[in-house]
Biopython code that builds the backbone (N, CA, C, O; Angstrom):
import numpy as np
from Bio.PDB.StructureBuilder import StructureBuilder

atoms = [
    (1, "MET", "N", (102.254, 79.744, 81.772)),
    (1, "MET", "CA", (101.511, 80.827, 82.382)),
    (1, "MET", "C", (100.090, 80.315, 82.630)),
    (1, "MET", "O", (99.325, 80.116, 81.686)),
    (2, "SER", "N", (99.744, 80.106, 83.892)),
    (2, "SER", "CA", (98.430, 79.556, 84.211)),
    (2, "SER", "C", (97.326, 80.603, 84.188)),
    (2, "SER", "O", (96.175, 80.275, 83.900)),
    (3, "LYS", "N", (97.646, 81.822, 84.478)),
    (3, "LYS", "CA", (96.670, 82.917, 84.462)),
    (3, "LYS", "C", (97.034, 83.887, 83.349)),
    (3, "LYS", "O", (98.188, 83.966, 82.927)),
    (4, "LEU", "N", (96.040, 84.617, 82.885)),
    (4, "LEU", "CA", (96.340, 85.676, 81.932)),
    (4, "LEU", "C", (97.207, 86.724, 82.603)),
    (4, "LEU", "O", (96.999, 87.049, 83.772)),
    (5, "SER", "N", (98.160, 87.244, 81.887)),
    (5, "SER", "CA", (99.037, 88.256, 82.468)),
    (5, "SER", "C", (98.268, 89.503, 82.884)),
    (5, "SER", "O", (98.749, 90.281, 83.709)),
    (6, "PHE", "N", (97.063, 89.703, 82.315)),
    (6, "PHE", "CA", (96.244, 90.852, 82.697)),
    (6, "PHE", "C", (95.769, 90.764, 84.144)),
    (6, "PHE", "O", (95.476, 91.793, 84.753)),
    (7, "SER", "N", (95.685, 89.572, 84.703)),
    (7, "SER", "CA", (95.160, 89.446, 86.064)),
    (7, "SER", "C", (96.199, 88.987, 87.082)),
    (7, "SER", "O", (96.000, 89.163, 88.284)),
    (8, "GLU", "N", (97.295, 88.408, 86.625)),
    (8, "GLU", "CA", (98.280, 87.849, 87.549)),
    (8, "GLU", "C", (98.910, 88.913, 88.449)),
    (8, "GLU", "O", (98.886, 88.778, 89.672)),
    (9, "HIS", "N", (99.464, 89.951, 87.867)),
    (9, "HIS", "CA", (100.108, 90.986, 88.683)),
    (9, "HIS", "C", (99.109, 91.749, 89.554)),
    (9, "HIS", "O", (99.366, 91.914, 90.747)),
    (10, "PRO", "N", (97.982, 92.221, 89.014)),
    (10, "PRO", "CA", (97.024, 92.904, 89.894)),
    (10, "PRO", "C", (96.609, 92.042, 91.088)),
    (10, "PRO", "O", (96.493, 92.544, 92.206)),
    (11, "ALA", "N", (96.388, 90.761, 90.855)),
    (11, "ALA", "CA", (96.012, 89.868, 91.957)),
    (11, "ALA", "C", (97.133, 89.757, 92.984)),
    (11, "ALA", "O", (96.867, 89.623, 94.178)),
    (12, "SER", "N", (98.381, 89.811, 92.530)),
    (12, "SER", "CA", (99.510, 89.687, 93.459)),
    (12, "SER", "C", (99.622, 90.878, 94.399)),
    (12, "SER", "O", (100.253, 90.780, 95.452)),
    (13, "VAL", "N", (99.013, 92.008, 94.028)),
    (13, "VAL", "CA", (99.021, 93.183, 94.901)),
    (13, "VAL", "C", (97.639, 93.449, 95.498)),
    (13, "VAL", "O", (97.381, 94.528, 96.030)),
    (14, "GLY", "N", (96.755, 92.454, 95.404)),
    (14, "GLY", "CA", (95.447, 92.545, 96.053)),
    (14, "GLY", "C", (94.451, 93.438, 95.341)),
    (14, "GLY", "O", (93.596, 94.050, 95.982)),
    (15, "GLU", "N", (94.551, 93.521, 94.011)),
    (15, "GLU", "CA", (93.655, 94.390, 93.250)),
    (15, "GLU", "C", (93.052, 93.623, 92.081)),
    (15, "GLU", "O", (93.617, 92.635, 91.612)),
    (16, "THR", "N", (91.899, 94.093, 91.620)),
    (16, "THR", "CA", (91.354, 93.594, 90.370)),
    (16, "THR", "C", (92.078, 94.305, 89.233)),
    (16, "THR", "O", (92.854, 95.233, 89.460)),
    (17, "TYR", "N", (91.815, 93.862, 88.015)),
    (17, "TYR", "CA", (92.429, 94.506, 86.854)),
    (17, "TYR", "C", (92.069, 95.990, 86.803)),
    (17, "TYR", "O", (92.940, 96.837, 86.604)),
    (18, "PHE", "N", (90.779, 96.304, 86.983)),
    (18, "PHE", "CA", (90.340, 97.695, 86.868)),
    (18, "PHE", "C", (90.809, 98.548, 88.047)),
    (18, "PHE", "O", (91.115, 99.727, 87.868)),
    (19, "GLU", "N", (90.871, 97.969, 89.249)),
    (19, "GLU", "CA", (91.432, 98.715, 90.383)),
    (19, "GLU", "C", (92.896, 99.045, 90.105)),
    (19, "GLU", "O", (93.346, 100.167, 90.339)),
    (20, "HIS", "N", (93.629, 98.058, 89.607)),
    (20, "HIS", "CA", (95.046, 98.260, 89.326)),
    (20, "HIS", "C", (95.245, 99.291, 88.216)),
    (20, "HIS", "O", (96.163, 100.109, 88.278)),
    (21, "MET", "N", (94.382, 99.249, 87.203)),
    (21, "MET", "CA", (94.471, 100.225, 86.122)),
    (21, "MET", "C", (94.282, 101.640, 86.673)),
    (21, "MET", "O", (94.996, 102.560, 86.276)),
    (22, "GLY", "N", (93.330, 101.813, 87.580)),
    (22, "GLY", "CA", (93.096, 103.130, 88.174)),
    (22, "GLY", "C", (94.267, 103.602, 89.015)),
    (22, "GLY", "O", (94.692, 104.752, 88.914)),
    (23, "VAL", "N", (94.787, 102.704, 89.848)),
    (23, "VAL", "CA", (95.921, 103.064, 90.708)),
    (23, "VAL", "C", (97.151, 103.382, 89.855)),
    (23, "VAL", "O", (97.821, 104.390, 90.082)),
    (24, "ALA", "N", (97.445, 102.531, 88.881)),
    (24, "ALA", "CA", (98.624, 102.747, 88.032)),
    (24, "ALA", "C", (98.494, 104.032, 87.213)),
    (24, "ALA", "O", (99.471, 104.758, 87.031)),
    (25, "THR", "N", (97.289, 104.309, 86.723)),
    (25, "THR", "CA", (97.071, 105.542, 85.964)),
    (25, "THR", "C", (97.280, 106.759, 86.855)),
    (25, "THR", "O", (97.908, 107.734, 86.443)),
    (26, "GLY", "N", (96.758, 106.704, 88.072)),
    (26, "GLY", "CA", (96.953, 107.809, 89.016)),
    (26, "GLY", "C", (98.423, 108.040, 89.324)),
    (26, "GLY", "O", (98.888, 109.179, 89.358)),
    (27, "PHE", "N", (99.159, 106.939, 89.552)),
    (27, "PHE", "CA", (100.593, 107.062, 89.806)),
    (27, "PHE", "C", (101.294, 107.664, 88.595)),
    (27, "PHE", "O", (102.123, 108.564, 88.734)),
    (28, "GLY", "N", (100.962, 107.169, 87.416)),
    (28, "GLY", "CA", (101.604, 107.660, 86.195)),
    (28, "GLY", "C", (101.374, 109.141, 85.968)),
    (28, "GLY", "O", (102.301, 109.872, 85.620)),
    (29, "LEU", "N", (100.139, 109.586, 86.163)),
    (29, "LEU", "CA", (99.833, 111.012, 85.976)),
    (29, "LEU", "C", (100.574, 111.876, 86.988)),
    (29, "LEU", "O", (101.060, 112.955, 86.649)),
    (30, "ARG", "N", (100.662, 111.404, 88.231)),
    (30, "ARG", "CA", (101.402, 112.168, 89.245)),
    (30, "ARG", "C", (102.892, 112.208, 88.916)),
    (30, "ARG", "O", (103.557, 113.221, 89.133)),
    (31, "MET", "N", (103.414, 111.092, 88.386)),
    (31, "MET", "CA", (104.822, 111.063, 88.001)),
    (31, "MET", "C", (105.094, 112.010, 86.832)),
    (31, "MET", "O", (106.121, 112.687, 86.804)),
    (32, "ILE", "N", (104.182, 112.055, 85.880)),
    (32, "ILE", "CA", (104.341, 112.987, 84.755)),
    (32, "ILE", "C", (104.339, 114.424, 85.260)),
    (32, "ILE", "O", (105.180, 115.229, 84.861)),
    (33, "ALA", "N", (103.387, 114.746, 86.143)),
    (33, "ALA", "CA", (103.315, 116.109, 86.685)),
    (33, "ALA", "C", (104.592, 116.453, 87.452)),
    (33, "ALA", "O", (105.133, 117.548, 87.300)),
    (34, "GLY", "N", (105.073, 115.515, 88.280)),
    (34, "GLY", "CA", (106.312, 115.750, 89.019)),
    (34, "GLY", "C", (107.504, 115.898, 88.088)),
    (34, "GLY", "O", (108.382, 116.727, 88.324)),
    (35, "GLY", "N", (107.536, 115.092, 87.024)),
    (35, "GLY", "CA", (108.618, 115.181, 86.046)),
    (35, "GLY", "C", (108.616, 116.504, 85.298)),
    (35, "GLY", "O", (109.669, 117.097, 85.060)),
    (36, "LEU", "N", (107.424, 116.962, 84.931)),
    (36, "LEU", "CA", (107.330, 118.267, 84.265)),
    (36, "LEU", "C", (107.797, 119.386, 85.195)),
    (36, "LEU", "O", (108.474, 120.320, 84.766)),
    (37, "ALA", "N", (107.428, 119.281, 86.470)),
    (37, "ALA", "CA", (107.885, 120.283, 87.438)),
    (37, "ALA", "C", (109.409, 120.264, 87.542)),
    (37, "ALA", "O", (110.036, 121.317, 87.664)),
    (38, "CYS", "N", (110.009, 119.070, 87.493)),
    (38, "CYS", "CA", (111.472, 118.972, 87.537)),
    (38, "CYS", "C", (112.113, 119.607, 86.305)),
    (38, "CYS", "O", (113.143, 120.273, 86.409)),
    (39, "LEU", "N", (111.497, 119.398, 85.135)),
    (39, "LEU", "CA", (112.030, 120.013, 83.916)),
    (39, "LEU", "C", (111.977, 121.536, 83.991)),
    (39, "LEU", "O", (112.931, 122.217, 83.613)),
    (40, "VAL", "N", (110.864, 122.062, 84.480)),
    (40, "VAL", "CA", (110.743, 123.519, 84.635)),
    (40, "VAL", "C", (111.766, 124.002, 85.656)),
    (40, "VAL", "O", (112.403, 125.037, 85.462)),
    (41, "HIS", "N", (111.921, 123.249, 86.748)),
    (41, "HIS", "CA", (112.882, 123.621, 87.786)),
    (41, "HIS", "C", (114.309, 123.662, 87.218)),
    (41, "HIS", "O", (115.113, 124.506, 87.612)),
    (42, "GLY", "N", (114.613, 122.751, 86.298)),
    (42, "GLY", "CA", (115.938, 122.762, 85.668)),
    (42, "GLY", "C", (116.201, 124.055, 84.909)),
    (42, "GLY", "O", (117.325, 124.556, 84.888)),
    (43, "LEU", "N", (115.164, 124.587, 84.292)),
    (43, "LEU", "CA", (115.305, 125.842, 83.540)),
    (43, "LEU", "C", (115.192, 127.067, 84.437)),
    (43, "LEU", "O", (115.885, 128.064, 84.235)),
    (44, "LEU", "N", (114.323, 126.983, 85.416)),
    (44, "LEU", "CA", (114.053, 128.098, 86.334)),
    (44, "LEU", "C", (114.242, 127.592, 87.768)),
    (44, "LEU", "O", (113.272, 127.180, 88.404)),
    (45, "PRO", "N", (115.467, 127.617, 88.281)),
    (45, "PRO", "CA", (115.773, 127.009, 89.578)),
    (45, "PRO", "C", (114.931, 127.511, 90.752)),
    (45, "PRO", "O", (114.822, 126.829, 91.771)),
    (46, "PHE", "N", (114.347, 128.676, 90.619)),
    (46, "PHE", "CA", (113.521, 129.219, 91.706)),
    (46, "PHE", "C", (112.100, 128.649, 91.677)),
    (46, "PHE", "O", (111.344, 128.835, 92.631)),
    (47, "ALA", "N", (111.732, 127.963, 90.602)),
    (47, "ALA", "CA", (110.374, 127.417, 90.470)),
    (47, "ALA", "C", (110.360, 125.941, 90.883)),
    (47, "ALA", "O", (111.309, 125.204, 90.617)),
    (48, "PHE", "N", (109.306, 125.535, 91.517)),
    (48, "PHE", "CA", (109.086, 124.126, 91.888)),
    (48, "PHE", "C", (110.293, 123.532, 92.611)),
    (48, "PHE", "O", (110.782, 122.467, 92.234)),
    (49, "THR", "N", (110.769, 124.213, 93.637)),
    (49, "THR", "CA", (112.003, 123.798, 94.309)),
    (49, "THR", "C", (111.887, 122.460, 95.029)),
    (49, "THR", "O", (112.901, 121.793, 95.234)),
    (50, "SER", "N", (110.697, 122.052, 95.415)),
    (50, "SER", "CA", (110.576, 120.766, 96.108)),
    (50, "SER", "C", (109.451, 119.892, 95.550)),
    (50, "SER", "O", (109.134, 118.856, 96.135)),
    (51, "THR", "N", (108.852, 120.287, 94.447)),
    (51, "THR", "CA", (107.716, 119.544, 93.903)),
    (51, "THR", "C", (108.099, 118.128, 93.489)),
    (51, "THR", "O", (107.368, 117.185, 93.791)),
    (52, "GLY", "N", (109.212, 117.961, 92.814)),
    (52, "GLY", "CA", (109.639, 116.634, 92.373)),
    (52, "GLY", "C", (109.880, 115.697, 93.536)),
    (52, "GLY", "O", (109.382, 114.571, 93.541)),
    (53, "SER", "N", (110.637, 116.146, 94.521)),
    (53, "SER", "CA", (110.936, 115.278, 95.666)),
    (53, "SER", "C", (109.686, 115.002, 96.494)),
    (53, "SER", "O", (109.517, 113.897, 97.010)),
    (54, "ARG", "N", (108.808, 115.999, 96.626)),
    (54, "ARG", "CA", (107.543, 115.782, 97.350)),
    (54, "ARG", "C", (106.673, 114.753, 96.635)),
    (54, "ARG", "O", (106.036, 113.914, 97.273)),
    (55, "THR", "N", (106.651, 114.825, 95.319)),
    (55, "THR", "CA", (105.868, 113.874, 94.534)),
    (55, "THR", "C", (106.377, 112.456, 94.751)),
    (55, "THR", "O", (105.589, 111.540, 94.983)),
    (56, "VAL", "N", (107.682, 112.273, 94.679)),
    (56, "VAL", "CA", (108.273, 110.947, 94.875)),
    (56, "VAL", "C", (107.975, 110.428, 96.278)),
    (56, "VAL", "O", (107.602, 109.266, 96.438)),
    (57, "LEU", "N", (108.134, 111.270, 97.291)),
    (57, "LEU", "CA", (107.869, 110.843, 98.666)),
    (57, "LEU", "C", (106.412, 110.440, 98.863)),
    (57, "LEU", "O", (106.132, 109.419, 99.490)),
    (58, "LYS", "N", (105.487, 111.230, 98.336)),
    (58, "LYS", "CA", (104.062, 110.912, 98.481)),
    (58, "LYS", "C", (103.713, 109.606, 97.781)),
    (58, "LYS", "O", (102.979, 108.781, 98.325)),
    (59, "LEU", "N", (104.240, 109.418, 96.574)),
    (59, "LEU", "CA", (103.954, 108.185, 95.846)),
    (59, "LEU", "C", (104.558, 106.982, 96.557)),
    (59, "LEU", "O", (103.927, 105.928, 96.636)),
    (60, "HIS", "N", (105.767, 107.129, 97.072)),
    (60, "HIS", "CA", (106.397, 106.038, 97.813)),
    (60, "HIS", "C", (105.586, 105.689, 99.054)),
    (60, "HIS", "O", (105.317, 104.516, 99.314)),
    (61, "ASP", "N", (105.199, 106.704, 99.819)),
    (61, "ASP", "CA", (104.409, 106.457, 101.027)),
    (61, "ASP", "C", (103.094, 105.766, 100.689)),
    (61, "ASP", "O", (102.673, 104.844, 101.387)),
    (62, "ARG", "N", (102.452, 106.213, 99.623)),
    (62, "ARG", "CA", (101.175, 105.607, 99.225)),
    (62, "ARG", "C", (101.372, 104.150, 98.804)),
    (62, "ARG", "O", (100.558, 103.289, 99.136)),
    (63, "MET", "N", (102.454, 103.878, 98.073)),
    (63, "MET", "CA", (102.708, 102.517, 97.619)),
    (63, "MET", "C", (103.024, 101.597, 98.793)),
    (63, "MET", "O", (102.524, 100.474, 98.844)),
    (64, "VAL", "N", (103.841, 102.052, 99.733)),
    (64, "VAL", "CA", (104.196, 101.242, 100.895)),
    (64, "VAL", "C", (102.963, 101.000, 101.763)),
    (64, "VAL", "O", (102.759, 99.889, 102.253)),
    (65, "ALA", "N", (102.143, 102.031, 101.955)),
    (65, "ALA", "CA", (100.927, 101.870, 102.752)),
    (65, "ALA", "C", (99.995, 100.868, 102.092)),
    (65, "ALA", "O", (99.408, 100.031, 102.778)),
    (66, "HIS", "N", (99.847, 100.935, 100.769)),
    (66, "HIS", "CA", (98.982, 99.992, 100.056)),
    (66, "HIS", "C", (99.538, 98.579, 100.153)),
    (66, "HIS", "O", (98.785, 97.627, 100.357)),
    (67, "ARG", "N", (100.847, 98.438, 100.009)),
    (67, "ARG", "CA", (101.484, 97.123, 100.094)),
    (67, "ARG", "C", (101.245, 96.516, 101.467)),
    (67, "ARG", "O", (100.977, 95.319, 101.580)),
    (68, "THR", "N", (101.341, 97.338, 102.520)),
    (68, "THR", "CA", (101.116, 96.863, 103.883)),
    (68, "THR", "C", (99.665, 96.441, 104.072)),
    (68, "THR", "O", (99.393, 95.389, 104.650)),
    (69, "ARG", "N", (98.720, 97.269, 103.578)),
    (69, "ARG", "CA", (97.293, 96.911, 103.678)),
    (69, "ARG", "C", (97.003, 95.621, 102.930)),
    (69, "ARG", "O", (96.265, 94.771, 103.428)),
    (70, "ALA", "N", (97.571, 95.462, 101.741)),
    (70, "ALA", "CA", (97.337, 94.262, 100.940)),
    (70, "ALA", "C", (97.895, 93.027, 101.647)),
    (70, "ALA", "O", (97.268, 91.968, 101.632)),
    (71, "ALA", "N", (99.069, 93.160, 102.264)),
    (71, "ALA", "CA", (99.657, 92.033, 102.985)),
    (71, "ALA", "C", (98.791, 91.644, 104.173)),
    (71, "ALA", "O", (98.597, 90.456, 104.432)),
    (72, "HIS", "N", (98.266, 92.630, 104.900)),
    (72, "HIS", "CA", (97.378, 92.341, 106.027)),
    (72, "HIS", "C", (96.098, 91.678, 105.545)),
    (72, "HIS", "O", (95.605, 90.748, 106.182)),
    (73, "ALA", "N", (95.559, 92.143, 104.436)),
    (73, "ALA", "CA", (94.326, 91.559, 103.895)),
    (73, "ALA", "C", (94.559, 90.109, 103.492)),
    (73, "ALA", "O", (93.709, 89.254, 103.738)),
    (74, "ARG", "N", (95.708, 89.822, 102.871)),
    (74, "ARG", "CA", (96.012, 88.436, 102.493)),
    (74, "ARG", "C", (96.181, 87.573, 103.733)),
    (74, "ARG", "O", (95.716, 86.433, 103.766)),
    (75, "ALA", "N", (96.845, 88.109, 104.758)),
    (75, "ALA", "CA", (97.033, 87.350, 105.993)),
    (75, "ALA", "C", (95.694, 87.085, 106.666)),
    (75, "ALA", "O", (95.447, 85.978, 107.146)),
    (76, "ASP", "N", (94.827, 88.096, 106.705)),
    (76, "ASP", "CA", (93.501, 87.918, 107.295)),
    (76, "ASP", "C", (92.694, 86.896, 106.513)),
    (76, "ASP", "O", (91.990, 86.078, 107.104)),
    (77, "ALA", "N", (92.789, 86.934, 105.200)),
    (77, "ALA", "CA", (92.040, 85.989, 104.363)),
    (77, "ALA", "C", (92.525, 84.565, 104.589)),
    (77, "ALA", "O", (91.726, 83.629, 104.581)),
    (78, "SER", "N", (93.824, 84.394, 104.790)),
    (78, "SER", "CA", (94.339, 83.038, 104.994)),
    (78, "SER", "C", (93.964, 82.495, 106.367)),
    (78, "SER", "O", (93.806, 81.283, 106.518)),
    (79, "THR", "N", (93.816, 83.356, 107.370)),
    (79, "THR", "CA", (93.406, 82.871, 108.687)),
    (79, "THR", "C", (91.912, 82.637, 108.760)),
    (79, "THR", "O", (91.445, 81.902, 109.630)),
    (80, "ASP", "N", (91.144, 83.254, 107.852)),
    (80, "ASP", "CA", (89.703, 83.040, 107.806)),
    (80, "ASP", "C", (89.327, 81.842, 106.945)),
    (80, "ASP", "O", (88.152, 81.486, 106.847)),
    (81, "ALA", "N", (90.314, 81.227, 106.326)),
    (81, "ALA", "CA", (90.040, 80.100, 105.437)),
    (81, "ALA", "C", (89.558, 78.903, 106.245)),
    (81, "ALA", "O", (89.951, 78.736, 107.399)),
    (82, "PRO", "N", (88.707, 78.065, 105.648)),
    (82, "PRO", "CA", (88.237, 76.864, 106.346)),
    (82, "PRO", "C", (89.412, 75.995, 106.760)),
    (82, "PRO", "O", (90.326, 75.756, 105.971)),
    (83, "GLY", "N", (89.384, 75.532, 107.977)),
    (83, "GLY", "CA", (90.443, 74.688, 108.494)),
    (83, "GLY", "C", (91.606, 75.451, 109.087)),
    (83, "GLY", "O", (92.525, 74.840, 109.633)),
    (84, "ALA", "N", (91.592, 76.767, 108.996)),
    (84, "ALA", "CA", (92.680, 77.568, 109.555)),
    (84, "ALA", "C", (92.536, 77.627, 111.065)),
    (84, "ALA", "O", (91.428, 77.696, 111.596)),
    (85, "VAL", "N", (93.657, 77.601, 111.741)),
    (85, "VAL", "CA", (93.673, 77.668, 113.197)),
    (85, "VAL", "C", (93.915, 79.108, 113.600)),
    (85, "VAL", "O", (94.897, 79.717, 113.174)),
    (86, "SER", "N", (93.029, 79.661, 114.421)),
    (86, "SER", "CA", (93.223, 81.041, 114.872)),
    (86, "SER", "C", (93.779, 81.048, 116.276)),
    (86, "SER", "O", (93.525, 80.131, 117.057)),
    (87, "ALA", "N", (94.539, 82.078, 116.599)),
    (87, "ALA", "CA", (95.196, 82.181, 117.906)),
    (87, "ALA", "C", (94.297, 82.795, 118.930)),
    (87, "ALA", "O", (94.695, 82.955, 120.084)),
]
sb = StructureBuilder()
sb.init_structure("model")
sb.init_model(0)
sb.init_chain("A")
sb.init_seg("    ")
for serial, (resi, resn, name, xyz) in enumerate(atoms, 1):
    if name == "N":
        sb.init_residue(resn, " ", resi, " ")
    sb.init_atom(name, np.array(xyz, "f"), 0.0, 1.0, " ", f" {name:<3s}", serial, name[0])
structure = sb.get_structure()
């Protein structure tokens, strides 16, 4: 392991350790809230009829959008590198 595990994964998604901690914490809290809504919905079928699925869709969309932005940023950084040939 050449890098500390604390920085390897965050760097792979284009984030610092603290940025990744914030994003992961936000995702986790939203997942907990969505999960609690699902538990209540299981007991009271008329309550929170779409909260769980909406939560999953929003988190998925946010993750895919971030992944796309990070990939573009890495591509832009590699073309801006010294010696890189631009089109």
